[in-house]
Structures are given as C-alpha cells and as structure tokens.
C-alpha positions in Angstrom: 0.0 -0.1 0.0 1.3 3.4 -1.0 2.1 6.0 1.5 -0.9 7.9 0.5 -3.2 5.4 0.5 -1.8 4.5 4.2 -2.5 7.7 5.3 -6.3 8.0 4.1 -6.7 4.6 5.9 -5.4 5.9 8.9 -7.7 9.1 8.5 -10.9 6.8 7.7 -10.3 4.7 10.9 -10.8 7.9 13.0 -14.3 8.6 11.4 -17.4 7.5 13.1 -18.3 3.7 12.2 -21.6 5.1 10.1 -19.2 7.2 8.0 -16.7 4.5 7.6 -19.6 2.1 6.2 -20.6 4.7 3.9 -16.9 4.8 2.6 -16.9 1.4 2.3 -20.3 1.0 0.3 -19.0 3.6 -1.8 -15.6 1.9 -2.7 -17.6 -1.5 -3.2 -20.0 0.2 -5.6 -16.9 2.1 -7.5 -15.3 -1.7 -7.7 -18.4 -3.2 -9.3 -18.9 -0.6 -12.0 -15.4 -1.0 -12.8 -16.0 -4.9 -13.0 -19.0 -4.0 -15.5 -16.8 -1.9 -17.6 -14.1 -4.4 -17.9 -17.2 -7.2 -18.9 -18.2 -4.8 -21.3 -15.0 -4.0 -23.0 -14.4 -7.8 -23.1 -17.8 -8.5 -24.9 -17.1 -5.5 -27.2 -13.5 -7.0 -28.0 -15.3 -10.3 -28.8 -18.1 -9.0 -30.9 -15.2 -7.1 -32.9 -13.0 -9.9 -33.3 -16.1 -12.2 -34.6 -16.9 -9.3 -37.0 -13.5 -9.0 -38.4 -13.0 -12.8 -38.7 -16.5 -13.0 -40.7 -15.2 -10.0 -43.0 -11.8 -12.2 -43.7 -13.8 -15.2 -44.5 -16.3 -13.2 -46.9 -13.3 -11.9 -48.9 -11.6 -15.1 -49.0 -14.8 -16.9 -50.2 -15.3 -13.9 -53.0 -11.8 -14.4 -54.3 -12.2 -18.0 -54.3 -15.5 -17.4 -56.5 -13.7 -15.1 -58.8 -10.8 -18.1 -59.4 -13.2 -20.5 -60.0 -15.1 -18.1 -62.5 -12.0 -17.6 -64.2 -10.6 -20.9 -64.6 
C-alpha cells in the first residue's frame, strides 16, 4: 500500500463507524462499476474480433469464387 493510501486509511479509521461504512459502500460500488466496464469491454472486443473474422472469411470466399469463374 502506498504511503498516501496508508494515510487515507488511517484518517478513515478515525471517522465514526457510520461514515466508514458509507465509504466502504462507495468503494464497493466503484469496484462493481469497474468490473462491469471491464466485462463490457471484453464483450465488445469479442464482437469486434468475430466481425473482423467474418469479413476476412467473406473476402476469401469472394476471391475463391472469382478464381473459379476465371478458371
């Protein structure tokens, strides 16, 4: 833990329990939002890679169809 984080933690420990709980809840909510954003990014990357692969397959099939038409 950084010196700054340790100082913040020590300050929070001096707060009333109710305020400590509110800060804890806020941190949990922040972590959940970050987890959700990471999941959304992963889904987007997966969709993009599937789409990119599909485009390459279509181009390959078109090229082969052109080759068959020529030959």
